[in-house]
NUROVEX-936483 format. One line per 10 residues: number of its first residue (from 1); their letters; for each residue z, y, x of C-alpha. Coordinates in nm, 4 decimals, padded with zeros to 6 digits. Layout:
% NUROVEX-936483
NUM> A> Z:Y:X; ...
END
This chain:
% NUROVEX-936483
1> MRLHSLGVLS> 00.0000:00.0000:00.0000; -00.0969:00.3403:00.1377; 00.1844:00.5914:00.1169; 00.1649:00.9685:00.1309; 00.4312:01.2304:00.1626; 00.5127:01.4155:-00.1560; 00.2175:01.5929:-00.3124; -00.0489:01.5778:-00.5791; -00.3384:01.4303:-00.3867; -00.2961:01.5635:-00.0347
11> VLPLVSVLAG> -00.0588:01.4985:00.2532; 00.2115:01.7660:00.2456; 00.5333:01.8239:00.4423; 00.8499:01.6499:00.3257; 01.1685:01.8491:00.2961; 01.5095:01.6868:00.2571; 01.8021:01.8978:00.1438; 02.1588:01.7715:00.1417; 02.3835:01.9719:-00.0884; 02.6860:01.8867:-00.3000
21> GLMALGLGGG> 02.6621:01.5206:-00.2090; 02.3009:01.5086:-00.3260; 01.9873:01.4308:-00.1313; 01.7096:01.6207:-00.3095; 01.3574:01.5517:-00.1917; 01.0518:01.7669:-00.2481; 00.8166:02.0390:-00.1363; 00.9015:02.3648:00.0312; 01.2456:02.5207:00.0204; 01.4645:02.7134:-00.2179
31> CQTASPEACA> 01.4216:02.7651:-00.5890; 01.0770:02.7486:-00.7491; 01.1291:03.0402:-00.9886; 01.1305:03.4167:-00.9923; 01.4533:03.4353:-01.1920; 01.7655:03.5253:-00.9865; 01.9814:03.3499:-01.2453; 01.7806:03.0315:-01.2116; 01.7979:03.0453:-00.8330; 02.1742:03.0726:-00.8537
41> LSSDLEIVDL> 02.1769:02.7585:-01.0658; 01.9255:02.5425:-00.8830; 01.8607:02.6766:-00.5341; 01.9402:02.3375:-00.3817; 01.7033:02.1360:-00.6006; 01.3527:02.0511:-00.4876; 01.0663:01.9716:-00.7244; 00.7450:01.7930:-00.6282; 00.4132:01.7847:-00.8136; 00.2822:01.4273:-00.8454
51> FEGVRIPKVD> -00.0097:01.4643:-01.0899; -00.2434:01.7505:-01.1675; -00.4206:01.8326:-01.4943; -00.2714:01.5507:-01.7034; 00.0211:01.5205:-01.9458; 00.2742:01.2745:-02.0944; 00.5114:01.1566:-01.8171; 00.7115:00.8348:-01.8063; 00.9437:00.7355:-01.5247; 01.1190:00.4041:-01.4694
61> VAADGTILAF> 01.2840:00.2057:-01.1924; 01.1521:-00.1424:-01.1178; 01.3811:-00.4372:-01.0578; 01.3379:-00.4053:-00.6810; 01.4268:-00.0339:-00.6885; 01.0710:00.1009:-00.6735; 01.0390:00.4325:-00.8570; 00.7483:00.4224:-01.1026; 00.6113:00.7645:-01.2012; 00.3540:00.7401:-01.4804
71> AKSGSLLRRS> 00.1347:01.0066:-01.6391; -00.1168:01.0138:-01.9214; 00.0995:00.7879:-02.1411; 00.1261:00.5119:-01.8826; -00.2374:00.5208:-01.7762; -00.1792:00.6635:-01.4265; 00.0891:00.5511:-01.1812; 00.2362:00.6537:-00.8490; 00.4974:00.4303:-00.6812; 00.7736:00.5108:-00.4366
81> EDGGKTWSEP> 00.9529:00.2353:-00.2475; 01.1873:00.4715:-00.0609; 01.3642:00.6631:-00.3371; 01.1002:00.9312:-00.3763; 01.0436:01.0232:-00.0106; 00.6836:00.9008:-00.0105; 00.4434:00.8044:-00.2856; 00.1401:00.5825:-00.3229; -00.1933:00.7249:-00.4223; -00.2464:00.7511:-00.7989
91> QVVGEGVSGT> -00.3700:00.4266:-00.9517; -00.5111:00.3419:-01.2920; -00.2971:00.0882:-01.4779; -00.5825:-00.0181:-01.7057; -00.8688:00.1020:-01.9171; -00.7600:00.2689:-02.2403; -00.3859:00.2515:-02.1686; -00.1740:00.4727:-02.3949; 00.1820:00.3553:-02.4432; 00.5297:00.3638:-02.2965
101> TVVDRNTGAV> 00.7051:00.1609:-02.0314; 00.9830:-00.0919:-02.0201; 01.1202:-00.3007:-01.7345; 01.2217:-00.6524:-01.8366; 01.5524:-00.6968:-01.6527; 01.5410:-01.0689:-01.7334; 01.2259:-01.1376:-01.5315; 01.1572:-00.8191:-01.3345; 00.8247:-00.7639:-01.5117; 00.7120:-00.4069:-01.5852
111> MVVQSSKGFL> 00.5191:-00.3418:-01.9050; 00.3241:-00.0550:-02.0593; 00.3367:-00.1308:-02.4313; 00.0597:00.0000:-02.6583; 00.1899:-00.1291:-02.9889; -00.0528:00.0745:-03.1990; -00.3434:-00.1348:-03.0684; -00.1619:-00.4658:-03.0181; -00.1761:-00.4768:-02.6370; 00.0414:-00.4386:-02.3332
121> WRSTDHGKTW> -00.0227:-00.4263:-01.9599; 00.2150:-00.6362:-01.7502; 00.2969:-00.6206:-01.3794; 00.4882:-00.8993:-01.2057; 00.4886:-00.7276:-00.8657; 00.6773:-00.4066:-00.9494; 00.3722:-00.2070:-01.0481; 00.1255:-00.2983:-00.7735; -00.1141:-00.4878:-01.0011; -00.1545:-00.5100:-01.3779
131> AKEAIVMKAN> -00.2953:-00.7495:-01.6370; -00.3755:-00.6804:-02.0020; -00.2274:-00.9046:-02.2737; -00.2600:-00.9218:-02.6504; 00.0717:-00.9008:-02.8366; 00.1838:-00.9865:-03.1890; 00.3213:-00.6947:-03.3899; 00.5390:-00.7600:-03.6972; 00.5844:-00.5034:-03.9744; 00.9116:-00.3611:-04.1004
141> PYGHGVPGGV> 01.0017:-00.3872:-04.4742; 00.7817:-00.0830:-04.5472; 00.4860:-00.2785:-04.4129; 00.4575:-00.0346:-04.1231; 00.4143:-00.1165:-03.7561; 00.1009:-00.3306:-03.7344; -00.2401:-00.2431:-03.5889; -00.5021:-00.2021:-03.8586; -00.2463:-00.0667:-04.1026; 00.0091:00.2044:-04.0325
151> PAGTSCSESG> 00.0990:00.1258:-03.6708; 00.4061:00.2052:-03.4640; 00.2932:00.4228:-03.1739; 00.4649:00.4508:-02.8373; 00.2400:00.6851:-02.6401; 00.4740:00.9879:-02.6468; 00.8097:00.8103:-02.6788; 01.0570:00.7715:-02.3915; 01.0692:00.4505:-02.1864; 01.2408:00.1459:-02.3337
161> VTLQYGEHKG> 01.5345:-00.0626:-02.2136; 01.6458:-00.4220:-02.1751; 01.9693:-00.4734:-02.3683; 02.2486:-00.5815:-02.1355; 02.5456:-00.6280:-02.3686; 02.6440:-00.7992:-02.6915; 02.4759:-01.0640:-02.9027; 02.1260:-00.9273:-02.8390; 02.1561:-00.9238:-02.4614; 01.8131:-00.9655:-02.2998
171> RLLVPARVMA> 01.6202:-00.8032:-02.5866; 01.3484:-00.5520:-02.4984; 01.3903:-00.2363:-02.7083; 01.1347:00.0463:-02.7060; 01.1352:00.3738:-02.9078; 00.8320:00.4212:-03.1296; 00.6946:00.6445:-03.4043; 00.5353:00.5669:-03.7399; 00.2905:00.8248:-03.8757; 00.2899:00.7230:-04.2404
181> PQGNNDLEWW> 00.1096:00.7022:-04.4712; -00.2241:00.6969:-04.2885; -00.1371:00.6592:-03.9208; -00.2440:01.0101:-03.8150; -00.0859:01.3458:-03.7309; -00.2382:01.5571:-04.0094; 00.0053:01.8308:-04.1102; 00.0350:01.7265:-04.4741; 00.1808:01.3922:-04.3662; 00.4547:01.5220:-04.1359
191> PYHYNTSIFS> 00.7303:01.4765:-04.4001; 00.6426:01.1048:-04.4110; 00.6549:01.0441:-04.0361; 00.9603:00.8787:-03.8828; 01.0897:00.7469:-03.5557; 01.1668:00.3809:-03.5180; 01.1711:00.1217:-03.2421; 01.0074:-00.2091:-03.1634; 01.1897:-00.5017:-03.0077; 01.1019:-00.8325:-02.8466
201> DDGGHTWQTS> 01.3152:-01.1406:-02.7891; 01.0436:-01.3416:-02.6136; 00.9631:-01.1334:-02.3089; 00.7163:-00.8969:-02.4737; 00.4809:-01.1427:-02.6437; 00.6007:-01.0723:-03.0000; 00.7407:-00.7412:-03.1266; 00.9281:-00.6589:-03.4467; 00.9112:-00.3061:-03.5912; 01.2551:-00.1660:-03.6770
211> GPVQSGTGEG> 01.3741:00.0377:-03.9737; 01.3284:00.4177:-03.9966; 01.5130:00.6973:-03.8181; 01.5069:00.9960:-04.0615; 01.1842:01.1403:-04.1959; 01.0159:01.4195:-04.0023; 01.1177:01.2818:-03.6643; 00.8912:01.1761:-03.3796; 00.8798:01.0992:-03.0072; 01.2244:00.9431:-02.9739
221> TLAELSNGDI> 01.4582:00.8404:-02.6960; 01.7211:00.5682:-02.6931; 01.9935:00.4226:-02.4738; 02.2268:00.1241:-02.4918; 02.5985:00.1858:-02.4492; 02.8230:-00.0636:-02.2708; 02.9460:-00.2229:-02.5940; 02.5902:-00.2911:-02.7122; 02.5588:00.0045:-02.9531; 02.2225:00.1856:-02.9478
231> YYNSRSHMSI> 02.2148:00.5676:-02.9384; 01.8883:00.7169:-03.0708; 01.7998:01.0835:-03.0056; 01.4946:01.2258:-03.1880; 01.2647:01.5225:-03.1800; 01.2419:01.6834:-03.5249; 00.9069:01.8422:-03.6014; 01.0106:02.0175:-03.9231; 01.3690:02.1365:-03.8712; 01.4186:02.5125:-03.8543
241> DHRRRIAWSY> 01.7744:02.4632:-03.7226; 01.6134:02.3458:-03.3939; 01.8660:02.0647:-03.3466; 01.8022:01.7135:-03.2231; 01.8480:01.4322:-03.4761; 02.0850:01.1474:-03.3857; 02.1151:00.7923:-03.5201; 02.2881:00.4695:-03.4173; 02.2117:00.0999:-03.4315; 02.4861:-00.1629:-03.4290
251> DGGAMYVDWR> 02.2526:-00.4623:-03.4581; 02.0381:-00.4413:-03.1471; 01.7885:-00.1867:-03.2790; 01.6892:-00.3416:-03.6129; 01.8530:-00.0783:-03.8388; 01.9453:00.2851:-03.7633; 02.2391:00.4459:-03.9452; 02.4999:00.7234:-03.9057; 02.2339:00.9942:-03.9070; 02.3426:01.3421:-03.8025
261> VDEDLREVGQ> 02.2262:01.6573:-03.6249; 02.3485:01.7400:-03.2765; 02.5365:02.0694:-03.2450; 02.4809:02.1019:-02.8677; 02.1239:01.9864:-02.8089; 01.8753:02.2440:-02.9362; 01.4951:02.2337:-02.9430; 01.2146:02.4797:-02.8891; 01.0157:02.5990:-03.1915; 00.6806:02.6766:-03.0331
271> PFYFKYGTEP> 00.3931:02.6247:-03.0661; 00.4348:02.6968:-03.4369; 00.1348:02.5817:-03.6397; 00.2876:02.3920:-03.9351; 00.1009:02.5816:-04.2060; 00.3286:02.4637:-04.4852; 00.6423:02.6127:-04.3251; 00.7652:02.9695:-04.2938; 00.9591:02.9476:-03.9647; 00.8962:02.7828:-03.6246
281> SYGCNAGLVR> 00.9895:02.4148:-03.6347; 00.8198:02.1989:-03.3779; 01.0633:02.0639:-03.1192; 00.9623:01.8798:-02.8044; 00.9585:01.5389:-02.6444; 01.2651:01.4720:-02.4257; 01.4104:01.2336:-02.1688; 01.7283:01.0244:-02.1904; 01.9084:00.7691:-01.9747; 02.2531:00.6113:-01.9490
291> LPLAATGGKD> 02.3777:00.6034:-01.5930; 02.4625:00.2634:-01.4411; 02.8311:00.1824:-01.4919; 02.8698:00.1152:-01.1193; 02.7868:00.4809:-01.0540; 03.0376:00.6193:-01.3077; 03.3430:00.3979:-01.2606; 03.2595:00.2063:-01.5777; 03.2194:00.5162:-01.7998; 02.9257:00.5535:-02.0379
301> VLVFCTPDDP> 02.7530:00.8741:-01.9228; 02.4363:00.9885:-02.0983; 02.1959:01.2339:-01.9358; 01.9393:01.4180:-02.1470; 01.6619:01.6635:-02.0609; 01.4300:01.8965:-02.2530; 01.3218:02.2631:-02.2419; 01.6123:02.4993:-02.3162; 01.4906:02.7918:-02.5278; 01.6216:02.7181:-02.8797
311> GGKRIRMTAW> 01.3572:02.8029:-03.1363; 01.1435:02.9574:-02.8639; 00.8940:02.8633:-02.5969; 00.8493:02.5565:-02.3785; 01.0306:02.6864:-02.0713; 01.3493:02.6172:-01.8712; 01.3593:02.2414:-01.8148; 01.7298:02.1590:-01.8331; 01.9526:01.8530:-01.7982; 02.2690:01.7847:-02.0019
321> ASFDRGRTWP> 02.5442:01.5243:-01.9612; 02.7703:01.3634:-02.2217; 03.0889:01.1693:-02.1487; 03.1800:01.0703:-02.5067; 02.8818:00.8669:-02.6276; 02.6726:01.1737:-02.7102; 02.9276:01.3411:-02.9376; 02.9488:01.6480:-02.7104; 02.7459:01.7712:-02.4129; 02.9847:01.9852:-02.2046
331> VKRLVYEGPS> 02.7604:01.9974:-01.8977; 02.4137:02.1416:-01.8631; 02.2189:02.2671:-01.5648; 01.8840:02.4335:-01.5240; 01.6261:02.2304:-01.3344; 01.3203:02.4576:-01.3558; 01.2901:02.8076:-01.5038; 00.9178:02.8205:-01.5692; 00.6815:02.6593:-01.8219; 00.8145:02.3102:-01.9030
341> AYSSLAADAN> 00.7411:02.0585:-02.1758; 00.7487:01.6778:-02.2057; 00.9891:01.4870:-01.9817; 01.1264:01.1448:-01.8958; 01.4442:01.0303:-01.7187; 01.5410:00.7221:-01.5192; 01.8334:00.6264:-01.2947; 01.8460:00.3849:-01.0036; 02.1298:00.1465:-00.9204; 02.3042:00.4087:-00.7061
351> GSLYLLFEKG> 02.3071:00.6662:-00.9854; 02.0257:00.8853:-00.8526; 01.8413:01.0484:-01.1420; 01.4644:01.0956:-01.1557; 01.3328:01.3591:-01.3962; 00.9548:01.3559:-01.4416; 00.8270:01.6496:-01.6465; 00.5296:01.8645:-01.7387; 00.5490:02.1778:-01.5264; 00.3559:02.4990:-01.4947
361> VKKLYETVAL> 00.3667:02.8161:-01.2900; 00.1312:03.0455:-01.4818; 00.0901:02.8283:-01.7910; 00.1991:02.5002:-01.9470; 00.0750:02.1583:-01.8388; -00.0512:02.2416:-01.4893; 00.1189:01.9455:-01.3214; 00.3532:01.6536:-01.3792; 00.6429:01.7030:-01.1387; 00.9481:01.5087:-01.0214
371> AKFDLAWLTE> 01.3023:01.6343:-00.9622; 01.5643:01.4057:-00.8096; 01.9376:01.4713:-00.8448; 02.2635:01.2960:-00.9271; 02.5772:01.3426:-01.1369; 02.7517:01.5365:-00.8583; 02.4740:01.7947:-00.8624; 02.4573:01.8093:-01.2402; 02.8330:01.8646:-01.2776; 02.8790:02.1074:-00.9889
381> GHDLEALLAT> 03.1412:02.3626:-01.0905; 03.3014:02.1176:-01.3346; 03.5919:01.8790:-01.2869; 03.4002:01.5521:-01.2721; 03.7164:01.3420:-01.2594; 03.8394:01.5016:-01.5804; 03.4995:01.4596:-01.7453; 03.4963:01.0894:-01.6594; 03.8408:01.0634:-01.8202; 03.7158:01.2108:-02.1516
391> PVTINRPLGK> 03.8697:01.0042:-02.4346; 03.6267:00.8209:-02.6590; 03.6706:00.6913:-03.0124; 03.4405:00.4045:-03.1087; 03.4113:00.3370:-03.4803; 03.2841:00.0079:-03.6122; 03.0591:-00.0442:-03.9171; 03.2530:-00.1008:-04.2382; 03.1161:-00.4539:-04.2670; 03.2402:-00.5498:-03.9183
401> R> 03.5992:-00.4238:-03.9478
END
């Protein structure tokens, strides 16, 4: 495999900065923004452009620790075998790929799942080579989720997970979106759209479509907590309160309940083009990951990222952290001040976080860029020990008490 120092397509100098217990790797030095406030927040963070002129990032960590940075909904890939110091040349995963990723922690296989068409691309060598496979999609009780009908799409959803706890341990669970009633994004059908998930108990050969996650949602993220509960965090295309929509699953991702809005996580409102509404209500794709327990002393810590301009423009890519299962988000830190949009998050076994996002300097969508940081960087200025000691109340479903 040919490796190149960090850059879009050319060989560029590598800069390593050690600050606050964090090794941040990237291009150039200092803060990539003209805002003094932003520089004060993120002067020690380096950001590197990996793709140019494409959108829809996904980032994941292979079973051997290789960082997998995807763009164009899983169609393009760059690999790093040294924690982001150097990257392979861009490669094409397959013809017509448009899905999201999941790493099967049972076998080590990496998959790009295109449920809407009934295919996936599988790699058994940590992303070096890929093979296309047909998959079986099963509908939910609405009859949604199958190709040829109203499919469940994954192209703009966050990466999936392998469940590690509880009775469904080993299950592959991937966020997805149903665009009912006709499978398209026409404005008149937005009230009928909903997030969902798809799951597989046979290594990705057969997938079941889950129940709905609130109407008007799309492009979801999910994470498994250490007791097996599933936290689902959704973009809301039609909500003028600009708040993320939250749901939970207590059965391995089959049903989503306990719907609520999040009081801390706000969304952008632009671009506003929903002709049936009177106020901006568009939201944005986001990234989400739960840190490995070994990196947090056994505490469930969720990290979330999205642009931070509530009701406004796609700018200010920001990361948040929650220490109480997503109930509150007491920590947030600016990553990039400028034009920012879709994003994806992953964490390696040591707790290093990889944020892959759409970045611009003069306008949106110029590049797909990577920022690497850790919990020490994210919580700088906070009492991390006290945050990790945050008390948590875990309620159980009425039928399981």
